[in-house]
N, C-alpha and C positions, 0 to 999 in steps of 0.2 A: 476638578470637576467630578462629582458624585456619579459613579457609574450607574447605579439604579436610577439617578435623575435622569441620566442621559439616555437610558433605554426607554424610560416613561414618555419622554418627549420625542424621541427620536423615531420610535417604532413606528406610530401611525404615518408619520411624515413620508418614510421611504417606503412604507407598505403601500402607500398611494402611489408613489412614483413607479414603483415596480409592476403594479397591476393596472397600468393606465387604461389598458383597452378592454378591461374585463367588465362584466355586468355589475360586480361589486363596485367597481369604480363609478359607474352611472349612478348606481342607486345612492351611493354615499357621497356624492360630489361635494354636497356642502361640507360635511364632516372632514373629508381630506383636505379641501382648501383652507378650512380653518386651521387644521393641525399644520399645514404647510406654513401658514402666516405665522402662527406662534412659534415654530422653529426658526423660521428666517429672522424673526425679530429678535429671538432670544439668541441665537449664533452671532448676530451682529453686535448685540450689547455686551456680550461675553467677551469677544475679540477686541471691543473698543475700550473695555473698562476694567478687565481683570487685572489685578495688582502686579502680576509678572506677566512677560511677553508670552504669547500663546502663539503655536503653530496652527493655522486653520486646517490645513491638510492633515495633521496628525489627528487633531480633535474629530475631524469628520470622518477618517480612516476608522478610528476607534468607535465611534458612535455607530456606524455603519455595522462594522462587525460586531458589536454587542448585541444589535437588534437581530443579526441573522443567526448567531450562535443559539437563540431561542427556537429555532425552527428545525433544522436537521443539519448535520455537518458537511452535505454536500450542496446546500444553497449558499453560495459564496459571491462577495464582491471581490472583482479582479481588477487591479490597477494596472498600468502600462506593462509593469515588469511581468506581473502574473500572466497577463494575456499573452506576452511573448513565451513565457514558460508554457503555457497550454499548448501555443502554436508548436513548439518543439517536440512536446508529448505527443501530439497528434500527427505529426508529419516525420519524426525521427531525424530531422536534419537541421543543423546550426553550423556555425563557424566559431571555432575556439581551439583549445589545446587538446581536446579528446580525451576527458578524464571526468569521472564523478567526483565533484568537490564539496565539501561542507564548509559552511562560513560560519566561523566563530567570531567573537569579539576583537580577538588579536591576532588571528591568523586565519589562513585557508588550509584546510586539511585535505590533502589527496585520499579519497577514499577508495578509488579504483581506476587506475590507468587503462585505457581501452588498448589492446594490442595493435601495435604498428602505427598508432596515432602520434600526433606531435609530442605529447608528454612523455610517452613510452619511448620514442626515439631519443628524447633529450635526457633519459635516464631516470625519471622522475618514478616513484614507488609508492604504492599505498603507504600511509604513514607519515610521508613527508610534509612537513608543516611550511607553508609559505609565509613568511613574515614581511615581505616587501614585493611589490610588483614595479619594475622600472625604479623610480625614485620615491615612490608613495610607500609609506610604512602602513601596514593593515591596521595597526592598533590604534591609529590616530585618524584614519578614513573615516569619514561620517556617514558616507552612502553606502549602498550594497557593494562589498569589495570584490564579490565574484564577478561584477561586470568589468573589473580591470583585466580580466583574462580574455574578454572577448575582442573582436576587432576582425578586420578584413582579411580575406585569405592570403597566405603567404607574408603576412605582416609579422615582424619578431617582436616579442615581448621577454624581457629579461626578469626572472624571479630569483629572489634568495630565500633559501629554505632551510631548515633544520632537520637533520636526520639523525636519530640516536644521540642528540646533543651536539652534533657537529654542525657548523653553518657552511652552506655551499651554495654557488650559484649555477643557473643554467640558462641558456637562451632557447627560447621554444618559438617554432615558426607555426604561427596559427594555420589552420586548414578546415576545409569543410569536413563535417562529421555526421556520418550516417549511423543511427542508433538502429539496428535491425529488430523486426518484431520477431523474427525466427533466428536467434543467435547461433543455434545449431541443428543439425539432422545428421543422422548418419545410422548404418546398421548395426543393431545389436548382435544380431548373428545372421547366418546366411538367409534367413527368411523373414526376419523382423525389423521393421524400420522405427526409427525413434526420432520424433519431431519435437523441439522446445519452442513453444509460442510464448513469449514472456510479455507481451503487451498487445493491445488492438490499436495500434495507429492506422493511418491510412494504407500503409502497405502490408497490413497483417495478412490479408487474404489471398493477395498475390505471391507474398513470399511463402506462405503455407501450400499455396496451390504448386508452386515450383518445388518445394522440397517433397510434397508426395508423389509428384511426377518423377522426379530425380530417384527417390527411393524404389518406386516400382520398376523403373528402368535397372536399377541395381539388383533386382530380384526379390525385392520386399512382398511378401504375400499377406502380411498383417502389419498392423500400425500401432504404436503407442505415441499417443499426443499428451505432452506433458504441460498441463496448466498452472502447477504448482507455483504459488508466489506471483501470479497474475492478476493485477488489480483491475482489470478491465480497460474500458476505452470506448471506442466508436461502435455502436449498436449495428450499423450497416455491415461493418466488418464482422461482427459476430454471425450475423445472417449468412454472409456469404460463405463464412467458415463451414458452417453446418451444411450449406449447399454443395460443399465438396463430397459429401458423403450421402446426401439425400437427393432424391429426383426434384425436378421441377415442379413447382405447384403445390409444394407441401408447407402447412402452416408451420412457423417457427416461434414466433412470439406475439403477443398481443399487448398493446399498451392501453391504460385506462386513465382518464383524468377527470376533473371537473370541467375542464375547457373542451368542449366537444372536437375542437379541430385536432386536438393531440391523442383523440382516441383513434388508435390505428391498428390494422392487422397485417403482419409481415408473412409474407410467402416466398419460398425460393423462387428464383427469377431464371436460373440458368440449369443447363444439363449438368449432372454430377459428374465428377472424375471417375469415382468407383462407389457404386452403392452396396456392393457385396464384401468388400475386404473387411476381414475381422479388425475391429477397432477397440482399443482400450484408452481411456482418458485418466489421467492422473490428476487429482485435484487435492489441496488442503485449505486449512483455515485462512489462507491469505489469498485464495481464489475467488475474486469477487466479480459483481456486474457482468460484463460480457462474458467473463470466464463461466459463469453460472447460466447464462443463456445457452452458450455452446453445449455444456455439459448437460444441463437440465432439458434442453430440447433433444438432444441425441439419447438421454436415458428415457424421456417419455416416448419417443419413437421407437424403443428397443433396438436402436441402432449402434449402441456402444455399450460396454461394461465400464462402470465407474468405480475406479479404486483409489484408496486413499483415506482422507479424514473430511469431516464435513465442511462445506465452503463457508465462506464468511457470512453470507446471508443479506446481500445488497440487491434489493428488488425494487430499486428506484431510478427513475429516468431523469437525466438534467438536460437543459437546453441552454446555451448561452445565449444572452440578450444584449445587443449593444447599446451603450449609455452614450456619453459625451466624453471628449478629451481621451479618447483612446480606451476607456475603461468598459468594462463588462459586468453583467451580473450573472452567474450561473444558478438557474432556478430548478428545483425538482418539479417537474410538471406532470408525472405520471407515475404509475406503477407498471412493472411489466408481469406478464403471465406466461407460463410454457405452455406448450401444446395440450397437455392434459388440464391445464386452467388453474394450476398452482401458481401462487405468487411467494417466492422463498425469503421475503423480507424478515429479519431476524429481530430487529430492534424496533419498537414501537416509540416513535418520537412524539405522538399525538397524545398519549395517555401515560404521562411520567408518574414517576413516584413522588412521595412527599419531599425528597431531596430536589426535584426537579430533573431526576435522571432517566434517559430512555431506558425502559425496561425490555428484556428480551422475552418474545413470544413463548409462554409456558408450553411444555411438550403436551399436556392434557388439552391444550386448546389447538393442537395441529389439526388439520382438516386432511381427510384421505382422498387421494385421487387414483386414478388408475392409467397405467402405460398403455401402448397400443395394444399389447399383448394381455393386458389385463392384470400386471403386475401392480401392487400397491406402492405409492409414492406420496409424499406428505408436504405440505406447505409451512410455512412459519419459521424455518430454522436453517435456511441454506439448502444445498444439494447434497443428500445423504448417499454416500457411495454404496455400490452393491458389494463391495469387499473393503471391509473398514480396518484401518489402522488406528492405533490410538492417536489421537491427537492432542496437542499440547493443551493444559488447563489454561484458562486465562488466569495469570498471576502478576499482580502489581509489582513483585520483587523481582521476577525474571525480566519483565517490561524495564523495570530500572536499570538492571544489569546492562541490557541491550541499549536502551536509549543514554546511558553514560558512557557509550562506547567502550566498555570494560572487555567485550568480545573482541572487539577490532583491535584493541591496543595489546591485548594479550596475544592475539594472532601477529601483530607487528613484532613483539618481541620474541615470539617463536620463529619467525622467519630469519631474524638476525642473529639467532643462538643455535640453530639446527641446520646441518648440511644434508638435506634430503636428496639422496641421488636418484630414486625412483619414486614418484610421488603416488603411484598406483599401490605402493605398499604402506602406504601411511594409514594407520589406524590407531586413534587416541585411546588410551587404556586408563586404567584406575589411578595410576601415577600422575598422568597427564591432568586427570580430573582434580586429584589432591594439589597439584601445583597451581591449578586454576583458582581453587578456593584460597590459597595462600596469597596469590595474587590479588583477591578481592580485598583481603585483609590488609596487604601492604599499601593499597590504594585507599585506603580508608573508606571502603564501601558502605555506605549506611542507607537504610531507607526507613523513613517512618511510615508505618501503615496507618490506615484508616483508625484501626483499634487504638494504637499507640495515642494518635492524636486525641481520640475521646477520652482515654484514659488520663493523658497528662491536662487535658482541660478539666476533668473532674477533680483531679488532684488540686490544680490550682484553686478551684472554687472551695475545695476543702481547706485549703490554707486561709482563704478569706473568713471562711467560717470557723477557724481555730480547730479543725478537726483533724489536721493533716498528722498530728502525732498519733493518733489513734488507729490510721490506716495505712501509715508509711510502711510497716513490714509487708502488709499484705500487697500493697500497690509495688514495691520493689520485687515481690516474689511475681507478681503478674508480669512485669516488664521482663523479668529474667526468663520466664516461661515464653513469652513471645518472641524474644531473641533466639530461644532455642527452636522455636517452630519455624522462624526464617530460615535457618540452617537446615531444617528438615525439607522445607519446600526446595531449597536448591539441590538437595539430595534426591528428591523425588523427581526432579526435572534433569537428573543426570543426562539422561539419553539426548533429551532435546539440546541441552547446553553442547554436549560433545558433538552434535550434529552441526549447530551455528560455529563452533569453533574449527571444525574439520573443514566446512565450506569456505571459511575466511581464510584458513592457512592454505589450502589448496590453490586457491586463486592467486595468492602471493607467488606461487611457484610456476604455475601454469596459466595464468590468466583465466577468465571466465569460460573460455572455448575449453581448456583442459579440464574445468570442473565437471562438464558433462560427459567427457570420457571416463572420467574417475567415478561418477554415478552409475555408469553401465556396470562397472564391475562391483560395486559396493551396495549400492542402494537398494533396499529391501522392497520398495514399492515396484521399482523397475523389474526386479528378478520375479515378484509375483505375477506383474503384467505379462512378462515373457512366458511364464508358466502356463498361465491362463490361456494366452493366444496359442500356445504349443499342442493344446488338446482340444480339438474342434467341439467334442462333445461337451466337454467341461465350460468352455466359451458359450455355447448356445444354451446350457442349462442356467445360466444366469439370466438370460433373456426370456425365458419361458414363464 
């Protein structure tokens, strides 16, 4: 079925279903009813008469997703499995083997075993490739193979897996798994506490509250709150975390929507834990949504110094709406605004370029706002730190390296070929980077850039026009220069790639818990935060 045809027919139908209760629905009732009738008739005729067997569920799933992808990446249809995954993300609780697992066509790959959970106790390690669960071969299993690892508490599951080419078996006893919102908190020195907040599930504020109180009891007189890599989550949890440092009755965030009932103003509801303790918040390009509410609000209120690189820039709020048969749709219902009045949404999904791509808000179009103390802050591009570290440039080549698991696979090989006695002494160098580049070559890493695609298309057109002989030399020169540019991009991102490699390698030896201890010794942003907090006049100078 032609994808464009599906989009044209299905978009109006589902739009009507999704916005059943809105004014637009009432005003356009006839048009919506008409489109629903067209669609149901088409869907019936297609499934009854198409030359090959069709799967109605798959057709509908594709149709819905094709429609929604024209809106924004956060408005999503969720089937039963997606709804369960969202529940786990929001609660942090599920029953399973206690490991982050990636599902591939012919195997399940252990990405990260959680310390002292069943997979870890059974001896599984990151990089292990599960090829069979019980008597079921993954490569022939047609459903979601990851579901095979789930089951009731205390029930056993036998897995057959490959590690470094050798096949092994293990029996894992399933258990209740709790994914903590605060996976680590500790003292950096005798007066500085460090809290890592990795997600905004429904335990985020309670766990942050506990960590803050515990660190103060240990003697902490200043706090580093690490939100790097935190993709966000529940809005109320973000407000409650701001409330730990801000007194009752303070504006935190406002949401604005075309639907009046979604226009809301959120204030702190409780007494704070500490309104005076010096606070530094760490952010990066992966800090999004609720992370930006916390960092943006505390920046606007001059309550924290923000250190790191510009945040992701997601100023949109979603709400799940229940449909039928256990499915849901998560709809972008509003934009949020920090106390100064700024919305930090970076990508404009409603005014796209000629390719249909969302465009980043241009710097010249940023609007200026003022913090409580009169400091300048800006909208349109995420939260800008008060103390900046160079963030990574968006590079499709670097993304391809990560997405093709080349960082992960190199770390696996490193773990099995290096006997590291003291992980805190690990520091990758130029030789390691050279080895990694050779690893990319031996694993046939290739990535066709948009530029190459355009050139190849142009060269094919030249062939059809019998012009290829005239431009072949120039074409080959351009391709050669592009390949050199790819190598240059990798070299320019050396620091970032080594950071990714280091993180993955450290976790192999000392789990995620040990990674944060490693950061406290080696991480430049934690060092800078500690330095700022160590001098009160320096700290206060950033807030004036």
